[in-house]
N, C-alpha and C positions, 0 to 999 in steps of 0.2 A: 533468577535474579531479575529485578525490574529496574529500568533506567528512566529517570525523569528529567525533562528539559523544559525550562520556561522560555517562552518567546513573547515579544511585545509588539511584533508587527508581522505582516504577511511575508516580507522579504526574508526575515530570519527563519520563519517556518519553511519557506521554499529552500533556503540555503541548507538547512539540516537535511531535508529530503534529498537535495542534490548530492550531498556527501554520501548518503546511503546509496542513491542511484549509481554513483560512480563505482561502487564496490559490488553491485549486484551481478549475479551469474545466471546463466540459463537454468531454468527450473526453480528459481527462487520464488517464494510466495510471501506476499505482504498482505496482512489483513488490516483494514482500516475501520475503526469504530469511532463513533462520535455522533452527537446530535446533528440535526440539520443546521448547516451554517457553521459547523465547528472547524472546517478547513480541510476536509478529506480531499476534495478536488484540488485545492491549492497545494496540498502535500503531494498529490499525484503529479501535478505540474512540475514540482521540484524533482521528483524521481525521474520524470521524462527528460529534464535537463541533464541530469547525471547520466542518463542513458544515451545522450546526444540525439534525442528525437526532435526534429525540427517542426513537426506538426503541432498545431494548437490542440491542447488537451481540453476536452469538454466532459462534463458529467455524463456517464452512460445511462442515466435514469430511465430513458424510454427504449433503450436498445439492449439492455442487460450486459452486453460485452462490446466494447470499442477496441479495435485492434490498431496499434500504431507500429508499423513494420519498418520505418525508415530511421534506423538508429543503430547504435552499437549492438543492441539486442531488441527483439520485438517486445512490446509492452501490451499486455492484455488487461484492460481496465474494466472490471466487472462491478455491477451494482445488482446485488441479488435480493434486494428488499422485497420485490414482488414474488420471489420464489419461496417464501415462508411456508406455504402450504403445498408446494410441488411434491408429488409422489414419484415422479418418473426419474430415471437415471438422466441427469442433466449433461453428462459428457464433459464435465469440468476437468476431470482428471487428464484429459487430452491436453488441456492448457497447462495444468500444474506440472505435467511431466514433459512438456514440450521444450522448444528451443528458445523460449522467451521468459519474461518475468510476468507473473500474475499479481495484480493488485485487486483485492476483493473488498468492496465496501459492504457493510452489514453482514459480515461472514457468520455471525452467530445464528443466522437463519439456515445455514447449510453445514453445520458442524460435522455431520456424518459423511460429507463429501470431501472434507479437507484432508490434505496430506498429513503425515505424522509430524513433520517439522515445518515451522513457519515463523514469521516475525509479526506479532500482533502489535499494532500501534493505535493507541487511543488518544484522540484529541479532545480536550476539554476546555470549555470557555472559562476564563477567569474574570474577564471584563470584555469590553467591546473589542479591544485589540490584543489582549493578552490571552495566551493559550498555554496549557500544560500538555506536553507530549509525553505519553507514557509508553515505553517500549518494553514488550515482554517477549524475549526470544524463547522459542521452543526448539531445542536442538543445538548442538555444538556449533554448527555453521553460523547460526544467527547470534549466538553468544559472542563469537569472534567478531562478527559484523558490528554489533553494538559497541563493543569495547574499542574497535578501530575508529568508529565515528566519534565517540566521546573523547578519545585521546587526540584526534585531529582537530 
């Protein structure tokens, strides 16, 4: 099942992400897709709020992984755009199976490294301020998560 939500400002996008973040558990994996400027980092900021992370969240563009460990759960924010042609074992499963939450931007570049279940979230521009958020849960855990957020 696919869930769609329309937002018309950054605050609404962050609020939806915060609601998801409040329900996240250790080992959860969120995949974020969308064009540059679609709101992936904004969405991650909302997830961090829901995880009670006080640090400022920044795009991991030049570091591949940013770790935020001061919160209810650690947050591992990954940007794997540059790993499109990587042939080596990246060790990402250590994050995916760890004690925190993994958020992966551009995950379609590492499909063979992804766990069996995850929540794919695609952010799409509708206009300057409007976004469509499409949530595609893969696995029962993420189906439940989506239905809880949409009921709340």
